[in-house]
mmCIF entry with sequence, helices, sheets and N, C-alpha, C, O atoms, coordinates in Angstrom:
data_MODEL
# 
_entry.id   MODEL 
# 
_entity.id                         1 
_entity.type                       polymer 
_entity.pdbx_number_of_molecules   1 
# 
_entity_poly.entity_id                      1 
_entity_poly.type                           'polypeptide(L)' 
_entity_poly.nstd_linkage                   no 
_entity_poly.nstd_monomer                   no 
_entity_poly.pdbx_seq_one_letter_code       MENVDKTIDALCSKIQNLIDGGRDYVVVVEMTKALAELVTASAHVHTQKP 
_entity_poly.pdbx_seq_one_letter_code_can   MENVDKTIDALCSKIQNLIDGGRDYVVVVEMTKALAELVTASAHVHTQKP 
_entity_poly.pdbx_strand_id                 A 
# 
loop_
_entity_poly_seq.entity_id 
_entity_poly_seq.num 
_entity_poly_seq.mon_id 
_entity_poly_seq.hetero 
1 1  MET n 
1 2  GLU n 
1 3  ASN n 
1 4  VAL n 
1 5  ASP n 
1 6  LYS n 
1 7  THR n 
1 8  ILE n 
1 9  ASP n 
1 10 ALA n 
1 11 LEU n 
1 12 CYS n 
1 13 SER n 
1 14 LYS n 
1 15 ILE n 
1 16 GLN n 
1 17 ASN n 
1 18 LEU n 
1 19 ILE n 
1 20 ASP n 
1 21 GLY n 
1 22 GLY n 
1 23 ARG n 
1 24 ASP n 
1 25 TYR n 
1 26 VAL n 
1 27 VAL n 
1 28 VAL n 
1 29 VAL n 
1 30 GLU n 
1 31 MET n 
1 32 THR n 
1 33 LYS n 
1 34 ALA n 
1 35 LEU n 
1 36 ALA n 
1 37 GLU n 
1 38 LEU n 
1 39 VAL n 
1 40 THR n 
1 41 ALA n 
1 42 SER n 
1 43 ALA n 
1 44 HIS n 
1 45 VAL n 
1 46 HIS n 
1 47 THR n 
1 48 GLN n 
1 49 LYS n 
1 50 PRO n 
# 
_struct_asym.id          A 
_struct_asym.entity_id   1 
# 
loop_
_struct_conf.conf_type_id 
_struct_conf.id 
_struct_conf.pdbx_PDB_helix_id 
_struct_conf.beg_label_comp_id 
_struct_conf.beg_label_asym_id 
_struct_conf.beg_label_seq_id 
_struct_conf.pdbx_beg_PDB_ins_code 
_struct_conf.end_label_comp_id 
_struct_conf.end_label_asym_id 
_struct_conf.end_label_seq_id 
_struct_conf.pdbx_end_PDB_ins_code 
_struct_conf.beg_auth_comp_id 
_struct_conf.beg_auth_asym_id 
_struct_conf.beg_auth_seq_id 
_struct_conf.end_auth_comp_id 
_struct_conf.end_auth_asym_id 
_struct_conf.end_auth_seq_id 
_struct_conf.pdbx_PDB_helix_class 
_struct_conf.details 
_struct_conf.pdbx_PDB_helix_length 
HELX_P HELX_P1 AA1 GLU A 2  ? ASP A 20 ? GLU A 2  ASP A 20 1 ? 19 
HELX_P HELX_P2 AA2 TYR A 25 ? THR A 47 ? TYR A 25 THR A 47 1 ? 23 
# 
_struct_conf_type.id          HELX_P 
_struct_conf_type.criteria    ? 
_struct_conf_type.reference   ? 
# 
loop_
_atom_site.group_PDB 
_atom_site.id 
_atom_site.type_symbol 
_atom_site.label_atom_id 
_atom_site.label_alt_id 
_atom_site.label_comp_id 
_atom_site.label_asym_id 
_atom_site.label_entity_id 
_atom_site.label_seq_id 
_atom_site.pdbx_PDB_ins_code 
_atom_site.Cartn_x 
_atom_site.Cartn_y 
_atom_site.Cartn_z 
_atom_site.occupancy 
_atom_site.B_iso_or_equiv 
_atom_site.pdbx_formal_charge 
_atom_site.auth_seq_id 
_atom_site.auth_comp_id 
_atom_site.auth_asym_id 
_atom_site.auth_atom_id 
_atom_site.pdbx_PDB_model_num 
ATOM 1   N N  . MET A 1 1  ? 2.315   6.738  -14.700 1.00 0.00 ? 1  MET A N  1 
ATOM 2   C CA . MET A 1 1  ? 1.805   7.681  -13.719 1.00 0.00 ? 1  MET A CA 1 
ATOM 3   C C  . MET A 1 1  ? 0.945   8.757  -14.364 1.00 0.00 ? 1  MET A C  1 
ATOM 4   O O  . MET A 1 1  ? 0.082   9.349  -13.716 1.00 0.00 ? 1  MET A O  1 
ATOM 5   N N  . GLU A 1 2  ? 1.187   9.003  -15.639 1.00 0.00 ? 2  GLU A N  1 
ATOM 6   C CA . GLU A 1 2  ? 0.421   10.039 -16.327 1.00 0.00 ? 2  GLU A CA 1 
ATOM 7   C C  . GLU A 1 2  ? -1.070  9.717  -16.319 1.00 0.00 ? 2  GLU A C  1 
ATOM 8   O O  . GLU A 1 2  ? -1.898  10.613 -16.153 1.00 0.00 ? 2  GLU A O  1 
ATOM 9   N N  . ASN A 1 3  ? -1.416  8.449  -16.496 1.00 0.00 ? 3  ASN A N  1 
ATOM 10  C CA . ASN A 1 3  ? -2.827  8.049  -16.467 1.00 0.00 ? 3  ASN A CA 1 
ATOM 11  C C  . ASN A 1 3  ? -3.449  8.275  -15.102 1.00 0.00 ? 3  ASN A C  1 
ATOM 12  O O  . ASN A 1 3  ? -4.608  8.678  -15.000 1.00 0.00 ? 3  ASN A O  1 
ATOM 13  N N  . VAL A 1 4  ? -2.683  8.017  -14.056 1.00 0.00 ? 4  VAL A N  1 
ATOM 14  C CA . VAL A 1 4  ? -3.189  8.245  -12.692 1.00 0.00 ? 4  VAL A CA 1 
ATOM 15  C C  . VAL A 1 4  ? -3.460  9.730  -12.495 1.00 0.00 ? 4  VAL A C  1 
ATOM 16  O O  . VAL A 1 4  ? -4.498  10.108 -11.950 1.00 0.00 ? 4  VAL A O  1 
ATOM 17  N N  . ASP A 1 5  ? -2.534  10.567 -12.934 1.00 0.00 ? 5  ASP A N  1 
ATOM 18  C CA . ASP A 1 5  ? -2.719  12.014 -12.798 1.00 0.00 ? 5  ASP A CA 1 
ATOM 19  C C  . ASP A 1 5  ? -3.940  12.496 -13.582 1.00 0.00 ? 5  ASP A C  1 
ATOM 20  O O  . ASP A 1 5  ? -4.678  13.359 -13.107 1.00 0.00 ? 5  ASP A O  1 
ATOM 21  N N  . LYS A 1 6  ? -4.158  11.945 -14.777 1.00 0.00 ? 6  LYS A N  1 
ATOM 22  C CA . LYS A 1 6  ? -5.333  12.303 -15.568 1.00 0.00 ? 6  LYS A CA 1 
ATOM 23  C C  . LYS A 1 6  ? -6.613  11.843 -14.871 1.00 0.00 ? 6  LYS A C  1 
ATOM 24  O O  . LYS A 1 6  ? -7.624  12.545 -14.887 1.00 0.00 ? 6  LYS A O  1 
ATOM 25  N N  . THR A 1 7  ? -6.559  10.664 -14.262 1.00 0.00 ? 7  THR A N  1 
ATOM 26  C CA . THR A 1 7  ? -7.716  10.142 -13.536 1.00 0.00 ? 7  THR A CA 1 
ATOM 27  C C  . THR A 1 7  ? -8.036  11.028 -12.339 1.00 0.00 ? 7  THR A C  1 
ATOM 28  O O  . THR A 1 7  ? -9.203  11.304 -12.063 1.00 0.00 ? 7  THR A O  1 
ATOM 29  N N  . ILE A 1 8  ? -7.008  11.472 -11.630 1.00 0.00 ? 8  ILE A N  1 
ATOM 30  C CA . ILE A 1 8  ? -7.209  12.371 -10.490 1.00 0.00 ? 8  ILE A CA 1 
ATOM 31  C C  . ILE A 1 8  ? -7.886  13.654 -10.957 1.00 0.00 ? 8  ILE A C  1 
ATOM 32  O O  . ILE A 1 8  ? -8.844  14.109 -10.331 1.00 0.00 ? 8  ILE A O  1 
ATOM 33  N N  . ASP A 1 9  ? -7.403  14.242 -12.044 1.00 0.00 ? 9  ASP A N  1 
ATOM 34  C CA . ASP A 1 9  ? -8.003  15.470 -12.571 1.00 0.00 ? 9  ASP A CA 1 
ATOM 35  C C  . ASP A 1 9  ? -9.458  15.252 -12.973 1.00 0.00 ? 9  ASP A C  1 
ATOM 36  O O  . ASP A 1 9  ? -10.323 16.076 -12.676 1.00 0.00 ? 9  ASP A O  1 
ATOM 37  N N  . ALA A 1 10 ? -9.718  14.139 -13.648 1.00 0.00 ? 10 ALA A N  1 
ATOM 38  C CA . ALA A 1 10 ? -11.076 13.850 -14.095 1.00 0.00 ? 10 ALA A CA 1 
ATOM 39  C C  . ALA A 1 10 ? -12.010 13.628 -12.908 1.00 0.00 ? 10 ALA A C  1 
ATOM 40  O O  . ALA A 1 10 ? -13.153 14.084 -12.915 1.00 0.00 ? 10 ALA A O  1 
ATOM 41  N N  . LEU A 1 11 ? -11.524 12.936 -11.909 1.00 0.00 ? 11 LEU A N  1 
ATOM 42  C CA . LEU A 1 11 ? -12.345 12.669 -10.729 1.00 0.00 ? 11 LEU A CA 1 
ATOM 43  C C  . LEU A 1 11 ? -12.639 13.957 -9.958  1.00 0.00 ? 11 LEU A C  1 
ATOM 44  O O  . LEU A 1 11 ? -13.744 14.140 -9.448  1.00 0.00 ? 11 LEU A O  1 
ATOM 45  N N  . CYS A 1 12 ? -11.660 14.834 -9.877  1.00 0.00 ? 12 CYS A N  1 
ATOM 46  C CA . CYS A 1 12 ? -11.887 16.139 -9.240  1.00 0.00 ? 12 CYS A CA 1 
ATOM 47  C C  . CYS A 1 12 ? -12.998 16.902 -9.955  1.00 0.00 ? 12 CYS A C  1 
ATOM 48  O O  . CYS A 1 12 ? -13.887 17.467 -9.318  1.00 0.00 ? 12 CYS A O  1 
ATOM 49  N N  . SER A 1 13 ? -12.936 16.912 -11.276 1.00 0.00 ? 13 SER A N  1 
ATOM 50  C CA . SER A 1 13 ? -13.960 17.608 -12.060 1.00 0.00 ? 13 SER A CA 1 
ATOM 51  C C  . SER A 1 13 ? -15.331 16.983 -11.860 1.00 0.00 ? 13 SER A C  1 
ATOM 52  O O  . SER A 1 13 ? -16.327 17.690 -11.706 1.00 0.00 ? 13 SER A O  1 
ATOM 53  N N  . LYS A 1 14 ? -15.379 15.659 -11.862 1.00 0.00 ? 14 LYS A N  1 
ATOM 54  C CA . LYS A 1 14 ? -16.654 14.954 -11.678 1.00 0.00 ? 14 LYS A CA 1 
ATOM 55  C C  . LYS A 1 14 ? -17.250 15.261 -10.308 1.00 0.00 ? 14 LYS A C  1 
ATOM 56  O O  . LYS A 1 14 ? -18.449 15.515 -10.191 1.00 0.00 ? 14 LYS A O  1 
ATOM 57  N N  . ILE A 1 15 ? -16.416 15.236 -9.278  1.00 0.00 ? 15 ILE A N  1 
ATOM 58  C CA . ILE A 1 15 ? -16.905 15.534 -7.929  1.00 0.00 ? 15 ILE A CA 1 
ATOM 59  C C  . ILE A 1 15 ? -17.431 16.962 -7.861  1.00 0.00 ? 15 ILE A C  1 
ATOM 60  O O  . ILE A 1 15 ? -18.491 17.211 -7.286  1.00 0.00 ? 15 ILE A O  1 
ATOM 61  N N  . GLN A 1 16 ? -16.692 17.898 -8.446  1.00 0.00 ? 16 GLN A N  1 
ATOM 62  C CA . GLN A 1 16 ? -17.145 19.291 -8.430  1.00 0.00 ? 16 GLN A CA 1 
ATOM 63  C C  . GLN A 1 16 ? -18.466 19.453 -9.151  1.00 0.00 ? 16 GLN A C  1 
ATOM 64  O O  . GLN A 1 16 ? -19.337 20.190 -8.689  1.00 0.00 ? 16 GLN A O  1 
ATOM 65  N N  . ASN A 1 17 ? -18.631 18.774 -10.281 1.00 0.00 ? 17 ASN A N  1 
ATOM 66  C CA . ASN A 1 17 ? -19.900 18.836 -11.013 1.00 0.00 ? 17 ASN A CA 1 
ATOM 67  C C  . ASN A 1 17 ? -21.050 18.261 -10.197 1.00 0.00 ? 17 ASN A C  1 
ATOM 68  O O  . ASN A 1 17 ? -22.158 18.798 -10.215 1.00 0.00 ? 17 ASN A O  1 
ATOM 69  N N  . LEU A 1 18 ? -20.789 17.173 -9.485  1.00 0.00 ? 18 LEU A N  1 
ATOM 70  C CA . LEU A 1 18 ? -21.832 16.582 -8.643  1.00 0.00 ? 18 LEU A CA 1 
ATOM 71  C C  . LEU A 1 18 ? -22.231 17.528 -7.519  1.00 0.00 ? 18 LEU A C  1 
ATOM 72  O O  . LEU A 1 18 ? -23.414 17.680 -7.216  1.00 0.00 ? 18 LEU A O  1 
ATOM 73  N N  . ILE A 1 19 ? -21.241 18.162 -6.905  1.00 0.00 ? 19 ILE A N  1 
ATOM 74  C CA . ILE A 1 19 ? -21.529 19.107 -5.824  1.00 0.00 ? 19 ILE A CA 1 
ATOM 75  C C  . ILE A 1 19 ? -22.320 20.293 -6.366  1.00 0.00 ? 19 ILE A C  1 
ATOM 76  O O  . ILE A 1 19 ? -23.318 20.704 -5.775  1.00 0.00 ? 19 ILE A O  1 
ATOM 77  N N  . ASP A 1 20 ? -21.867 20.840 -7.494  1.00 0.00 ? 20 ASP A N  1 
ATOM 78  C CA . ASP A 1 20 ? -22.552 21.990 -8.098  1.00 0.00 ? 20 ASP A CA 1 
ATOM 79  C C  . ASP A 1 20 ? -23.982 21.653 -8.491  1.00 0.00 ? 20 ASP A C  1 
ATOM 80  O O  . ASP A 1 20 ? -24.861 22.514 -8.453  1.00 0.00 ? 20 ASP A O  1 
ATOM 81  N N  . GLY A 1 21 ? -24.213 20.407 -8.866  1.00 0.00 ? 21 GLY A N  1 
ATOM 82  C CA . GLY A 1 21 ? -25.546 19.989 -9.280  1.00 0.00 ? 21 GLY A CA 1 
ATOM 83  C C  . GLY A 1 21 ? -26.434 19.546 -8.133  1.00 0.00 ? 21 GLY A C  1 
ATOM 84  O O  . GLY A 1 21 ? -27.575 19.139 -8.349  1.00 0.00 ? 21 GLY A O  1 
ATOM 85  N N  . GLY A 1 22 ? -25.913 19.623 -6.901  1.00 0.00 ? 22 GLY A N  1 
ATOM 86  C CA . GLY A 1 22 ? -26.709 19.241 -5.740  1.00 0.00 ? 22 GLY A CA 1 
ATOM 87  C C  . GLY A 1 22 ? -27.009 17.756 -5.688  1.00 0.00 ? 22 GLY A C  1 
ATOM 88  O O  . GLY A 1 22 ? -28.070 17.347 -5.217  1.00 0.00 ? 22 GLY A O  1 
ATOM 89  N N  . ARG A 1 23 ? -26.084 16.953 -6.166  1.00 0.00 ? 23 ARG A N  1 
ATOM 90  C CA . ARG A 1 23 ? -26.292 15.512 -6.246  1.00 0.00 ? 23 ARG A CA 1 
ATOM 91  C C  . ARG A 1 23 ? -26.177 14.845 -4.879  1.00 0.00 ? 23 ARG A C  1 
ATOM 92  O O  . ARG A 1 23 ? -25.847 15.482 -3.879  1.00 0.00 ? 23 ARG A O  1 
ATOM 93  N N  . ASP A 1 24 ? -26.455 13.565 -4.867  1.00 0.00 ? 24 ASP A N  1 
ATOM 94  C CA . ASP A 1 24 ? -26.434 12.727 -3.670  1.00 0.00 ? 24 ASP A CA 1 
ATOM 95  C C  . ASP A 1 24 ? -25.054 12.772 -3.013  1.00 0.00 ? 24 ASP A C  1 
ATOM 96  O O  . ASP A 1 24 ? -24.059 12.359 -3.608  1.00 0.00 ? 24 ASP A O  1 
ATOM 97  N N  . TYR A 1 25 ? -25.010 13.271 -1.801  1.00 0.00 ? 25 TYR A N  1 
ATOM 98  C CA . TYR A 1 25 ? -23.728 13.442 -1.131  1.00 0.00 ? 25 TYR A CA 1 
ATOM 99  C C  . TYR A 1 25 ? -23.082 12.127 -0.716  1.00 0.00 ? 25 TYR A C  1 
ATOM 100 O O  . TYR A 1 25 ? -21.878 12.096 -0.460  1.00 0.00 ? 25 TYR A O  1 
ATOM 101 N N  . VAL A 1 26 ? -23.837 11.052 -0.643  1.00 0.00 ? 26 VAL A N  1 
ATOM 102 C CA . VAL A 1 26 ? -23.240 9.751  -0.348  1.00 0.00 ? 26 VAL A CA 1 
ATOM 103 C C  . VAL A 1 26 ? -22.295 9.366  -1.493  1.00 0.00 ? 26 VAL A C  1 
ATOM 104 O O  . VAL A 1 26 ? -21.199 8.857  -1.260  1.00 0.00 ? 26 VAL A O  1 
ATOM 105 N N  . VAL A 1 27 ? -22.730 9.612  -2.711  1.00 0.00 ? 27 VAL A N  1 
ATOM 106 C CA . VAL A 1 27 ? -21.888 9.337  -3.881  1.00 0.00 ? 27 VAL A CA 1 
ATOM 107 C C  . VAL A 1 27 ? -20.648 10.223 -3.847  1.00 0.00 ? 27 VAL A C  1 
ATOM 108 O O  . VAL A 1 27 ? -19.541 9.755  -4.114  1.00 0.00 ? 27 VAL A O  1 
ATOM 109 N N  . VAL A 1 28 ? -20.829 11.494 -3.521  1.00 0.00 ? 28 VAL A N  1 
ATOM 110 C CA . VAL A 1 28 ? -19.703 12.433 -3.448  1.00 0.00 ? 28 VAL A CA 1 
ATOM 111 C C  . VAL A 1 28 ? -18.699 11.980 -2.395  1.00 0.00 ? 28 VAL A C  1 
ATOM 112 O O  . VAL A 1 28 ? -17.491 12.037 -2.629  1.00 0.00 ? 28 VAL A O  1 
ATOM 113 N N  . VAL A 1 29 ? -19.178 11.535 -1.253  1.00 0.00 ? 29 VAL A N  1 
ATOM 114 C CA . VAL A 1 29 ? -18.288 11.068 -0.189  1.00 0.00 ? 29 VAL A CA 1 
ATOM 115 C C  . VAL A 1 29 ? -17.475 9.871  -0.656  1.00 0.00 ? 29 VAL A C  1 
ATOM 116 O O  . VAL A 1 29 ? -16.264 9.824  -0.437  1.00 0.00 ? 29 VAL A O  1 
ATOM 117 N N  . GLU A 1 30 ? -18.115 8.914  -1.288  1.00 0.00 ? 30 GLU A N  1 
ATOM 118 C CA . GLU A 1 30 ? -17.406 7.723  -1.757  1.00 0.00 ? 30 GLU A CA 1 
ATOM 119 C C  . GLU A 1 30 ? -16.390 8.068  -2.843  1.00 0.00 ? 30 GLU A C  1 
ATOM 120 O O  . GLU A 1 30 ? -15.286 7.524  -2.859  1.00 0.00 ? 30 GLU A O  1 
ATOM 121 N N  . MET A 1 31 ? -16.757 8.956  -3.736  1.00 0.00 ? 31 MET A N  1 
ATOM 122 C CA . MET A 1 31 ? -15.826 9.370  -4.783  1.00 0.00 ? 31 MET A CA 1 
ATOM 123 C C  . MET A 1 31 ? -14.652 10.146 -4.189  1.00 0.00 ? 31 MET A C  1 
ATOM 124 O O  . MET A 1 31 ? -13.522 10.018 -4.661  1.00 0.00 ? 31 MET A O  1 
ATOM 125 N N  . THR A 1 32 ? -14.911 10.942 -3.167  1.00 0.00 ? 32 THR A N  1 
ATOM 126 C CA . THR A 1 32 ? -13.849 11.699 -2.514  1.00 0.00 ? 32 THR A CA 1 
ATOM 127 C C  . THR A 1 32 ? -12.879 10.762 -1.809  1.00 0.00 ? 32 THR A C  1 
ATOM 128 O O  . THR A 1 32 ? -11.671 11.001 -1.813  1.00 0.00 ? 32 THR A O  1 
ATOM 129 N N  . LYS A 1 33 ? -13.394 9.703  -1.208  1.00 0.00 ? 33 LYS A N  1 
ATOM 130 C CA . LYS A 1 33 ? -12.517 8.705  -0.585  1.00 0.00 ? 33 LYS A CA 1 
ATOM 131 C C  . LYS A 1 33 ? -11.614 8.058  -1.633  1.00 0.00 ? 33 LYS A C  1 
ATOM 132 O O  . LYS A 1 33 ? -10.417 7.881  -1.406  1.00 0.00 ? 33 LYS A O  1 
ATOM 133 N N  . ALA A 1 34 ? -12.186 7.709  -2.768  1.00 0.00 ? 34 ALA A N  1 
ATOM 134 C CA . ALA A 1 34 ? -11.402 7.109  -3.846  1.00 0.00 ? 34 ALA A CA 1 
ATOM 135 C C  . ALA A 1 34 ? -10.352 8.089  -4.350  1.00 0.00 ? 34 ALA A C  1 
ATOM 136 O O  . ALA A 1 34 ? -9.215  7.703  -4.623  1.00 0.00 ? 34 ALA A O  1 
ATOM 137 N N  . LEU A 1 35 ? -10.729 9.351  -4.472  1.00 0.00 ? 35 LEU A N  1 
ATOM 138 C CA . LEU A 1 35 ? -9.794  10.378 -4.904  1.00 0.00 ? 35 LEU A CA 1 
ATOM 139 C C  . LEU A 1 35 ? -8.643  10.509 -3.911  1.00 0.00 ? 35 LEU A C  1 
ATOM 140 O O  . LEU A 1 35 ? -7.484  10.622 -4.310  1.00 0.00 ? 35 LEU A O  1 
ATOM 141 N N  . ALA A 1 36 ? -8.956  10.496 -2.639  1.00 0.00 ? 36 ALA A N  1 
ATOM 142 C CA . ALA A 1 36 ? -7.911  10.602 -1.610  1.00 0.00 ? 36 ALA A CA 1 
ATOM 143 C C  . ALA A 1 36 ? -6.924  9.444  -1.707  1.00 0.00 ? 36 ALA A C  1 
ATOM 144 O O  . ALA A 1 36 ? -5.720  9.638  -1.541  1.00 0.00 ? 36 ALA A O  1 
ATOM 145 N N  . GLU A 1 37 ? -7.420  8.261  -1.970  1.00 0.00 ? 37 GLU A N  1 
ATOM 146 C CA . GLU A 1 37 ? -6.531  7.104  -2.111  1.00 0.00 ? 37 GLU A CA 1 
ATOM 147 C C  . GLU A 1 37 ? -5.626  7.251  -3.329  1.00 0.00 ? 37 GLU A C  1 
ATOM 148 O O  . GLU A 1 37 ? -4.441  6.923  -3.267  1.00 0.00 ? 37 GLU A O  1 
ATOM 149 N N  . LEU A 1 38 ? -6.178  7.739  -4.429  1.00 0.00 ? 38 LEU A N  1 
ATOM 150 C CA . LEU A 1 38 ? -5.366  7.953  -5.630  1.00 0.00 ? 38 LEU A CA 1 
ATOM 151 C C  . LEU A 1 38 ? -4.300  9.022  -5.398  1.00 0.00 ? 38 LEU A C  1 
ATOM 152 O O  . LEU A 1 38 ? -3.147  8.855  -5.797  1.00 0.00 ? 38 LEU A O  1 
ATOM 153 N N  . VAL A 1 39 ? -4.687  10.113 -4.754  1.00 0.00 ? 39 VAL A N  1 
ATOM 154 C CA . VAL A 1 39 ? -3.736  11.193 -4.481  1.00 0.00 ? 39 VAL A CA 1 
ATOM 155 C C  . VAL A 1 39 ? -2.629  10.697 -3.562  1.00 0.00 ? 39 VAL A C  1 
ATOM 156 O O  . VAL A 1 39 ? -1.460  11.013 -3.781  1.00 0.00 ? 39 VAL A O  1 
ATOM 157 N N  . THR A 1 40 ? -2.975  9.933  -2.548  1.00 0.00 ? 40 THR A N  1 
ATOM 158 C CA . THR A 1 40 ? -1.978  9.385  -1.632  1.00 0.00 ? 40 THR A CA 1 
ATOM 159 C C  . THR A 1 40 ? -1.017  8.461  -2.359  1.00 0.00 ? 40 THR A C  1 
ATOM 160 O O  . THR A 1 40 ? 0.196   8.557  -2.172  1.00 0.00 ? 40 THR A O  1 
ATOM 161 N N  . ALA A 1 41 ? -1.542  7.570  -3.185  1.00 0.00 ? 41 ALA A N  1 
ATOM 162 C CA . ALA A 1 41 ? -0.692  6.651  -3.939  1.00 0.00 ? 41 ALA A CA 1 
ATOM 163 C C  . ALA A 1 41 ? 0.219   7.423  -4.892  1.00 0.00 ? 41 ALA A C  1 
ATOM 164 O O  . ALA A 1 41 ? 1.402   7.107  -5.015  1.00 0.00 ? 41 ALA A O  1 
ATOM 165 N N  . SER A 1 42 ? -0.322  8.420  -5.556  1.00 0.00 ? 42 SER A N  1 
ATOM 166 C CA . SER A 1 42 ? 0.465   9.227  -6.476  1.00 0.00 ? 42 SER A CA 1 
ATOM 167 C C  . SER A 1 42 ? 1.572   9.970  -5.740  1.00 0.00 ? 42 SER A C  1 
ATOM 168 O O  . SER A 1 42 ? 2.701   10.045 -6.225  1.00 0.00 ? 42 SER A O  1 
ATOM 169 N N  . ALA A 1 43 ? 1.256   10.513 -4.585  1.00 0.00 ? 43 ALA A N  1 
ATOM 170 C CA . ALA A 1 43 ? 2.256   11.234 -3.803  1.00 0.00 ? 43 ALA A CA 1 
ATOM 171 C C  . ALA A 1 43 ? 3.395   10.310 -3.384  1.00 0.00 ? 43 ALA A C  1 
ATOM 172 O O  . ALA A 1 43 ? 4.561   10.703 -3.408  1.00 0.00 ? 43 ALA A O  1 
ATOM 173 N N  . HIS A 1 44 ? 3.059   9.098  -3.005  1.00 0.00 ? 44 HIS A N  1 
ATOM 174 C CA . HIS A 1 44 ? 4.099   8.134  -2.615  1.00 0.00 ? 44 HIS A CA 1 
ATOM 175 C C  . HIS A 1 44 ? 5.030   7.837  -3.779  1.00 0.00 ? 44 HIS A C  1 
ATOM 176 O O  . HIS A 1 44 ? 6.247   7.763  -3.610  1.00 0.00 ? 44 HIS A O  1 
ATOM 177 N N  . VAL A 1 45 ? 4.452   7.668  -4.962  1.00 0.00 ? 45 VAL A N  1 
ATOM 178 C CA . VAL A 1 45 ? 5.272   7.359  -6.132  1.00 0.00 ? 45 VAL A CA 1 
ATOM 179 C C  . VAL A 1 45 ? 6.139   8.565  -6.512  1.00 0.00 ? 45 VAL A C  1 
ATOM 180 O O  . VAL A 1 45 ? 7.313   8.405  -6.846  1.00 0.00 ? 45 VAL A O  1 
ATOM 181 N N  . HIS A 1 46 ? 5.566   9.758  -6.463  1.00 0.00 ? 46 HIS A N  1 
ATOM 182 C CA . HIS A 1 46 ? 6.294   10.967 -6.855  1.00 0.00 ? 46 HIS A CA 1 
ATOM 183 C C  . HIS A 1 46 ? 7.413   11.323 -5.865  1.00 0.00 ? 46 HIS A C  1 
ATOM 184 O O  . HIS A 1 46 ? 8.375   11.995 -6.237  1.00 0.00 ? 46 HIS A O  1 
ATOM 185 N N  . THR A 1 47 ? 7.294   10.885 -4.630  1.00 0.00 ? 47 THR A N  1 
ATOM 186 C CA . THR A 1 47 ? 8.302   11.255 -3.630  1.00 0.00 ? 47 THR A CA 1 
ATOM 187 C C  . THR A 1 47 ? 9.350   10.168 -3.386  1.00 0.00 ? 47 THR A C  1 
ATOM 188 O O  . THR A 1 47 ? 10.282  10.371 -2.609  1.00 0.00 ? 47 THR A O  1 
ATOM 189 N N  . GLN A 1 48 ? 9.203   9.020  -4.042  1.00 0.00 ? 48 GLN A N  1 
ATOM 190 C CA . GLN A 1 48 ? 10.187  7.963  -3.880  1.00 0.00 ? 48 GLN A CA 1 
ATOM 191 C C  . GLN A 1 48 ? 11.492  8.357  -4.547  1.00 0.00 ? 48 GLN A C  1 
ATOM 192 O O  . GLN A 1 48 ? 11.507  8.945  -5.628  1.00 0.00 ? 48 GLN A O  1 
ATOM 193 N N  . LYS A 1 49 ? 12.580  8.022  -3.883  1.00 0.00 ? 49 LYS A N  1 
ATOM 194 C CA . LYS A 1 49 ? 13.897  8.291  -4.449  1.00 0.00 ? 49 LYS A CA 1 
ATOM 195 C C  . LYS A 1 49 ? 14.278  7.158  -5.381  1.00 0.00 ? 49 LYS A C  1 
ATOM 196 O O  . LYS A 1 49 ? 14.054  5.989  -5.066  1.00 0.00 ? 49 LYS A O  1 
ATOM 197 N N  . PRO A 1 50 ? 14.859  7.498  -6.535  1.00 0.00 ? 50 PRO A N  1 
ATOM 198 C CA . PRO A 1 50 ? 15.231  6.451  -7.506  1.00 0.00 ? 50 PRO A CA 1 
ATOM 199 C C  . PRO A 1 50 ? 16.341  5.565  -7.020  1.00 0.00 ? 50 PRO A C  1 
ATOM 200 O O  . PRO A 1 50 ? 16.754  4.648  -7.729  1.00 0.00 ? 50 PRO A O  1 
# 
């Protein structure tokens, strides 16, 4: 799970850099969708009872 959390952090930073740089918002939208899926999957794993 640590790798997933690192990927989420990296993707957040990348999206923020793209927004700050005025980049193509279609790319930002697609990356944000991917980020949302990762966050959702991570939340499910973190909230599962052992």
